[in-house]
N, C-alpha and C positions, 0 to 999 in steps of 0.2 A: 278825646279825653287824655289828659297828661298822666303818665305813669307815676306812681309814688316814688319819691326819691329814696335811693339806697345809701345816701351820704349820711354819715353820723351827724345828727343835729348840732353837736358841739363844733364840728368843722364848719358848718354853715354859719353858725353864730360867730365863730372866730373870724371868718372871712368878712361877714357883715360888719363886725366891729373894726376890723382893719381898714376896710373901705371907708367907713364913717370917720375914722381918725384922719383920713386924708381928704375928707370932703366929697367922697364918692358914694354912689348908691349901689346896692346889690340889685342890678337890673335882671329882668327875666333871661336875657341872653347870657349874662355872667353866671346866673344860677344853672342854666343848662350846661355851660362849660364846666362848672364845678362838678356837677353830677356826672358828666361824661368822663371827666378826668378820673374820678373815683371808680368808674365802671371799667376803666382801661387797665388791663393787667400788664405789668412789665414797663419797660422804658418806651417812650414814644417821642416823636417830633411833632411840631405844631401841625404840619400837613397831615400826619397820621391821625391826629385828633380831629381835624376838619373832616376827613373821610369817615371816621368813626361816628361823629355827630350826625352827618348826613345819612349814613347807613341806618342809624337808629330812628330816622324820621324827624329829626330836630333841625332847626336852622340857627346858624350863628355865622356872622360874617368872618372872613379870613382876618380882617383888620382887628375885629374884637378879640379873636382868639390870640393874635400876636400881642395885643395890649394886655389881655387878661393873664396870660401865663406868667409874666414877670410879677404881676400883683400877687398871684398865688404863691410864687416863690418867696416874695418878701413877707407874706403873711405866715409863712412857715408850713404851708400845706403841700407844697411841691418842693422837690429837690431838682436842681438843674445840674446835669453832667455835660461837660463840654469835651468833645473828642479832639483828636490831634488836628483835624481839619477845621476846628472851631464851629462844628455843628452842635447845636443844643439838643439834648435829650432830657426828658423830664420823667419823673416818677412821683406818684403821690405818697404821702406819709402813710404808714401802716398803723391802723388803730391800735393794734396790740403789740407793735414792735417796740420792745424795750431795749434791744441790743442794736447798736449802730451797725451799719454795714458799709463796706468800702467797695471801690470799683477798680478792676484791672481793665485798662482800655488799650486795645490793640491799635498801634499807629498805622497799620497797613489796611486792615479790613474793618476797623471801627467796632469790632465785637466788644461788648461790655459784659464783664464777668463780675458778679457780686460775690463778696466773701465776708465772713465775720471772723473776728478774732478778739476774744475777751481781753487778752493781754494788751492789745492796742488800745481798746476802750479804757482800760484801767490806767495805762500810761498817760493817755490824754488827760484824764481826770487829775492824776498826780501833778503833771506839768502845770495845769491850770491852778491847782491849789498852791503850788510852790510860788507861782507868780501872782497870787491873789487876783486871778483873772476869772470872770464869770462867763463861761461859754454859752453861746446861744445855739450854735450848730457846729457839728464836726463834719468835715468833708475830706474824705480820704480817696485819693485817686492815684493810681500807679500807671504810668504810661510805659508801654513796651510792645513786645510782639507775642501773640498767642502761639501755641505749639505749632499750629499749621503754618502760620506765616514765618516762623523762625526757620523752618525747613526751606521755604521758598526764598527768603531774604539772604540767608547765610550761604 
């Protein structure tokens, strides 16, 4: 018996409508991927998700995961963070997250540190207003060295 989905029904519908607009269907495999993405806490890579899905007793092919993750990003349900070695990490949107967050990405160990700053959020809004620009998504990433790696690199 399939467990009840913990994904906000609005997110399922958002993904269904996004897929429909591109002539695609919300298959059972894609639904499993969507559900497991939202059960995963923190940042993950595609291979992490594959392991997570299998540990939960579900099946989804590696190829379908790699094809579905970019669709989830384009639909606005996932955020992709690319580290200095061009590895993709993902995180799902947070249902109650009103404040944007940004990432500090270590060039050496690939640690991703999240932070929020209301002043940055406000400045982004002001800049968009000044330029009459309608933002869809903000993505703030600062590349550098974490405290531990600074000691080892310097």
